C-alpha positions as CSV (number, residue, x, y, z in Angstrom):
1,X,-0.3,-0.2,-0.1
2,X,1.3,3.7,-0.6
3,X,2.6,5.7,2.1
4,X,0.2,8.6,2.5
5,X,2.5,11.3,4.4
6,X,1.1,14.6,6.2
7,X,3.2,17.3,7.8
8,X,1.1,19.0,10.1
9,X,1.7,22.7,11.4
10,X,-0.2,24.1,14.5
11,X,-0.6,27.6,15.2
12,X,-1.2,29.8,18.1
13,X,-5.0,28.9,18.4
14,X,-4.0,25.2,18.2
15,X,-1.9,25.2,21.4
16,X,-3.1,28.0,23.9
17,X,-0.7,30.5,25.7
18,X,-0.3,29.3,29.0
19,X,0.1,25.8,30.8
20,X,-3.4,25.0,31.6
21,X,-5.1,26.0,28.0
22,X,-1.4,24.4,26.5
23,X,-2.8,20.8,28.1
24,X,-6.1,21.1,26.9
25,X,-5.4,22.4,23.7
26,X,-3.2,19.7,23.5
27,X,-5.7,16.9,24.1
28,X,-8.3,18.7,21.7
29,X,-5.6,18.3,18.6
30,X,-4.8,14.9,19.5
31,X,-8.5,14.0,18.0
32,X,-7.7,15.6,14.9
33,X,-3.9,14.2,14.5
34,X,-5.5,10.7,15.3
35,X,-8.1,11.0,12.9
36,X,-5.7,10.9,9.9
37,X,-3.1,8.5,11.7
38,X,-6.5,6.3,11.7
39,X,-7.1,7.1,7.8
40,X,-3.5,5.4,7.2
41,X,-1.6,8.9,7.1
42,X,2.0,9.0,8.6
43,X,2.0,12.4,10.3
44,X,4.8,14.8,11.2
45,X,3.7,17.6,13.6
46,X,5.2,21.0,13.9
47,X,3.9,23.5,16.2
48,X,3.8,27.4,17.1
49,X,6.3,28.2,20.3
50,X,5.4,32.4,20.4
51,X,3.7,32.6,23.6
52,X,6.1,29.6,25.3
53,X,9.4,30.8,24.4
54,X,8.6,34.7,25.2
55,X,6.9,33.0,28.9
56,X,10.6,30.9,29.2
57,X,12.7,33.9,27.9
58,X,11.3,36.2,30.4
59,X,11.5,33.9,33.2
60,X,14.9,32.7,32.9
61,X,16.2,36.4,32.1
62,X,13.8,37.7,35.7
63,X,15.4,34.7,37.6
64,X,19.2,35.7,36.5
65,X,18.6,39.0,37.6
66,X,17.4,38.6,40.8
67,X,20.1,35.6,41.6
68,X,23.8,36.2,41.4
69,X,25.6,33.4,39.8
70,X,22.9,32.8,37.2
71,X,22.8,34.1,33.6
72,X,20.2,34.9,30.8
73,X,19.2,32.0,28.7
74,X,20.1,33.0,25.0
75,X,17.3,32.5,23.0
76,X,18.4,29.1,21.1
77,X,18.4,27.4,25.0
78,X,14.8,29.1,25.2
79,X,13.7,27.7,21.9
80,X,15.1,23.9,22.5
81,X,13.0,24.2,26.4
82,X,9.9,25.5,24.5
83,X,10.4,22.4,22.3
84,X,10.6,20.0,25.3
85,X,7.6,20.8,27.1
86,X,4.8,21.3,24.3
87,X,6.2,18.1,23.0
88,X,6.2,16.4,26.0
89,X,2.0,17.4,26.1
90,X,1.5,16.7,22.3
91,X,3.1,13.6,22.4
92,X,1.2,12.1,25.6
93,X,-2.2,13.7,24.6
94,X,-1.4,11.9,20.9
95,X,-0.4,8.5,22.3
96,X,-3.4,8.6,24.8
97,X,-6.0,9.2,21.8
98,X,-4.6,6.5,19.5
99,X,-4.3,3.8,22.5
100,X,-8.4,4.8,23.2
101,X,-8.7,3.8,19.3
102,X,-7.3,0.9,19.9
103,X,-3.9,2.3,17.7
104,X,-0.2,1.4,18.7
105,X,2.2,3.8,17.3
106,X,5.2,5.3,19.2
107,X,4.8,9.4,19.3
108,X,8.4,11.1,19.6
109,X,9.5,14.2,20.1
110,X,12.8,15.2,18.2
111,X,14.4,18.2,19.6
112,X,15.3,19.8,16.3
113,X,17.8,22.3,15.1
114,X,17.5,24.5,11.8
115,X,20.3,26.2,10.1
116,X,20.0,29.7,9.5
117,X,22.4,31.9,7.0
118,X,24.4,34.3,9.2
119,X,24.0,36.5,6.3
120,X,20.2,36.5,5.3
121,X,18.8,39.8,4.7
122,X,16.2,39.1,7.4
123,X,19.3,39.5,10.0
124,X,19.4,43.2,9.9
125,X,16.1,43.8,10.0
126,X,14.0,42.3,13.5
127,X,10.5,42.0,13.3
128,X,10.0,39.4,16.5
129,X,9.1,41.0,19.9
130,X,10.7,39.1,22.6
131,X,10.2,39.2,26.5
132,X,9.0,41.8,29.2
133,X,8.5,45.3,28.5
134,X,11.7,47.2,29.5
135,X,12.7,50.8,31.3
136,X,14.5,53.0,29.0
137,X,17.6,51.9,31.1
138,X,17.2,48.4,30.3
139,X,16.8,48.9,26.9
140,X,20.1,51.0,26.6
141,X,21.8,47.8,28.3
142,X,20.4,45.5,25.9
143,X,21.7,48.1,23.0
144,X,24.8,47.9,24.4
145,X,25.1,44.0,24.0
146,X,24.5,44.1,20.6
147,X,20.7,43.2,21.0
148,X,17.8,45.4,18.8
149,X,15.2,47.3,20.5
150,X,12.0,49.1,19.7
151,X,10.0,51.4,22.0
152,X,6.0,50.6,22.3
153,X,4.4,54.0,22.8
154,X,2.7,54.0,26.3
155,X,4.1,50.6,27.2
156,X,8.1,51.0,27.3
157,X,10.7,48.8,25.1
158,X,10.9,45.4,24.0
159,X,13.8,43.4,22.7
160,X,13.8,42.4,19.0
161,X,14.8,39.6,17.2
162,X,15.5,38.6,13.7
163,X,13.5,35.7,11.5
164,X,16.2,34.3,9.3
165,X,14.7,31.7,6.5
166,X,15.6,27.9,7.7
167,X,18.1,26.5,5.4
168,X,18.5,22.8,6.3
169,X,17.1,20.5,9.1
170,X,20.0,19.1,11.2
171,X,18.1,16.1,12.5
172,X,16.4,15.1,9.3
173,X,17.7,12.0,8.8
174,X,16.5,10.8,12.0
175,X,12.7,12.2,11.6
176,X,12.8,10.5,8.4
177,X,13.9,7.2,10.0
178,X,10.9,7.3,12.3
179,X,8.3,8.4,9.4
180,X,9.8,5.4,7.6
181,X,9.1,3.1,10.6
182,X,5.4,4.4,10.9
183,X,5.6,6.4,14.1
184,X,4.4,9.9,14.7
185,X,6.9,12.3,14.8
186,X,6.6,15.8,16.5
187,X,9.9,18.0,14.7
188,X,11.0,21.7,14.0
189,X,8.8,23.1,17.2
190,X,9.0,26.9,16.9
191,X,10.7,26.6,13.9
192,X,13.4,24.8,15.1
193,X,16.3,25.8,17.0
194,X,18.1,28.6,15.2
195,X,22.2,27.3,14.6
196,X,24.9,28.7,12.3
197,X,27.2,26.2,11.3
198,X,30.9,27.4,12.7
199,X,33.6,24.6,11.6
200,X,32.5,21.4,13.3
201,X,30.0,22.8,15.7
202,X,26.5,24.5,15.5
203,X,26.3,27.6,17.6
204,X,22.9,29.0,18.7
205,X,21.6,32.1,16.8
206,X,19.5,34.8,18.7
207,X,16.7,34.7,16.3
208,X,13.7,32.8,15.4
209,X,12.5,31.1,12.5
210,X,8.9,31.2,11.0
211,X,7.1,27.7,12.1
212,X,5.3,27.9,8.6
213,X,8.4,27.9,6.3
214,X,10.4,25.0,8.4
215,X,7.4,23.1,8.2
216,X,7.3,23.6,4.6
217,X,11.0,22.8,4.5
218,X,10.7,19.9,6.6
219,X,7.4,18.3,4.5
220,X,9.7,18.9,1.7
221,X,12.6,16.9,2.9
222,X,10.5,13.9,4.0
223,X,8.8,13.9,0.5
224,X,5.0,14.6,1.9
225,X,2.3,14.5,-0.2
226,X,0.4,17.1,1.8
227,X,1.6,20.4,4.1
228,X,-1.5,21.2,6.0
229,X,-0.7,24.7,7.9
230,X,-3.8,25.1,10.8
231,X,-4.0,28.6,11.5
232,X,-6.9,30.8,13.8
233,X,-9.2,31.2,9.9
234,X,-11.1,28.8,7.8
235,X,-9.5,30.1,4.8
236,X,-7.4,32.6,3.1
237,X,-8.9,35.7,1.8
238,X,-8.0,38.5,-0.6
239,X,-8.7,42.1,0.8
240,X,-8.1,41.0,4.4
241,X,-9.8,43.1,6.5
242,X,-11.7,45.2,3.8
243,X,-15.2,45.5,3.0
244,X,-14.6,43.5,0.1
245,X,-12.9,40.6,1.9
246,X,-13.7,37.4,0.2
247,X,-12.6,33.9,1.1
248,X,-9.8,31.6,-1.7
249,X,-10.7,27.6,-2.0
250,X,-8.1,26.8,-4.5
251,X,-5.0,28.7,-5.5
252,X,-2.4,27.2,-8.4
253,X,0.8,28.5,-8.2
254,X,0.8,31.3,-10.7
255,X,-2.5,32.3,-8.8
256,X,-0.5,32.3,-5.6
257,X,2.4,34.1,-6.9
258,X,0.3,36.9,-8.4
259,X,-1.6,37.6,-4.9
260,X,1.7,38.2,-3.3
261,X,2.8,40.6,-5.9
262,X,-0.5,42.3,-5.5
263,X,0.1,42.9,-1.5
264,X,-2.6,40.3,-0.3
265,X,-1.0,38.9,2.5
266,X,0.5,40.4,5.6
267,X,4.0,40.2,6.0
268,X,4.1,38.4,9.7
269,X,1.3,36.0,9.7
270,X,-0.1,34.7,5.9
271,X,2.5,35.5,3.8
272,X,4.8,33.1,5.1
273,X,2.3,30.2,4.9
274,X,1.8,31.4,1.3
275,X,5.6,31.1,0.9
276,X,6.1,27.7,2.5
277,X,3.0,26.2,0.3
278,X,4.7,27.4,-3.0
279,X,7.9,26.2,-2.1
280,X,6.5,22.6,-1.1
281,X,4.2,22.2,-3.8
282,X,6.9,23.2,-6.6
283,X,9.3,20.7,-5.7
284,X,7.8,17.7,-6.0
285,X,4.6,16.0,-8.3
286,X,1.2,15.3,-7.1
287,X,1.7,17.8,-3.7
288,X,-0.6,19.8,-1.8
289,X,-0.9,22.4,0.6
290,X,-4.0,23.2,2.5
291,X,-4.4,26.1,4.9
292,X,-7.3,26.2,7.2
293,X,-8.6,26.3,10.8
294,X,-7.9,23.0,13.3
295,X,-11.8,22.5,13.4
296,X,-12.0,22.2,9.2
297,X,-8.3,20.3,9.1
298,X,-10.6,16.8,8.2
299,X,-12.8,18.4,5.7
300,X,-9.6,20.6,4.6
301,X,-8.1,17.4,3.3
302,X,-11.0,16.3,1.5
303,X,-11.0,19.6,-0.4
304,X,-14.6,20.9,1.3
305,X,-12.9,23.4,3.6
306,X,-10.0,25.5,3.6
307,X,-7.9,27.2,1.2
308,X,-5.8,24.5,-1.5
309,X,-2.4,25.1,-3.1
310,X,-1.3,23.0,-5.9
311,X,-1.1,22.1,-9.6
312,X,-4.8,23.0,-10.8
């Protein structure tokens, strides 16, 4: 029987913003993921980590400030921590849901590093805010360390980090091996731990990677049939937020590129999803990308909901 392989990217809505919400959200998502496994799909899961990595970064840095002898945690370490505890909730929830259905498949979280190019243009234009609001004095101290900050009127200052594009997935062979063995894999959490190659070593980068771009790269590297990006909306829309807003149900690659050129997609939210979909679809035959909400995931796969991108 030919394999059916899907990479599912879970957005903020699918995971909540604090520990109790995350545990409940993981249970809800596990039912959807189990539906796909039950239908014979090999599943790899990529998840967002924006609220969680921000919480970890704030907690670790505040602890370092309050306790002599401890140091702040770099972004790469915070990303690794978030992969661990989000993966822990997800893999246990998925495992329990599968066992309830009489399906006995291992579920594993892979601590995943993703290389980035230190010369990526994005490194010069930080766009992702991280951590709590800072005083003017704290902001100056961050700038003296070489970090970027921005002023948020009425709230203070906030540290900003870059979002370079993912180049390669370091643990890709391990991920492929687990998928080939029929196991469910949670990988590239939060876009992966951003690292730069320095000789024999991998050095953590002070950055974050767009989760959707990492999911697209993973789907391409494991030769998936479907990339499914689950987000807060049921469909991609044109003229988002305007009176003329309208949903799109299907897009071919030319249409998707034209819509990008026309400026229809917000650069920090929907645009990475469309770019990841285009890159995935154009690098294989018979591939399809689907963008929809978690509630419409099963219908989206059947072509009855969401936005499908492919060679239509």
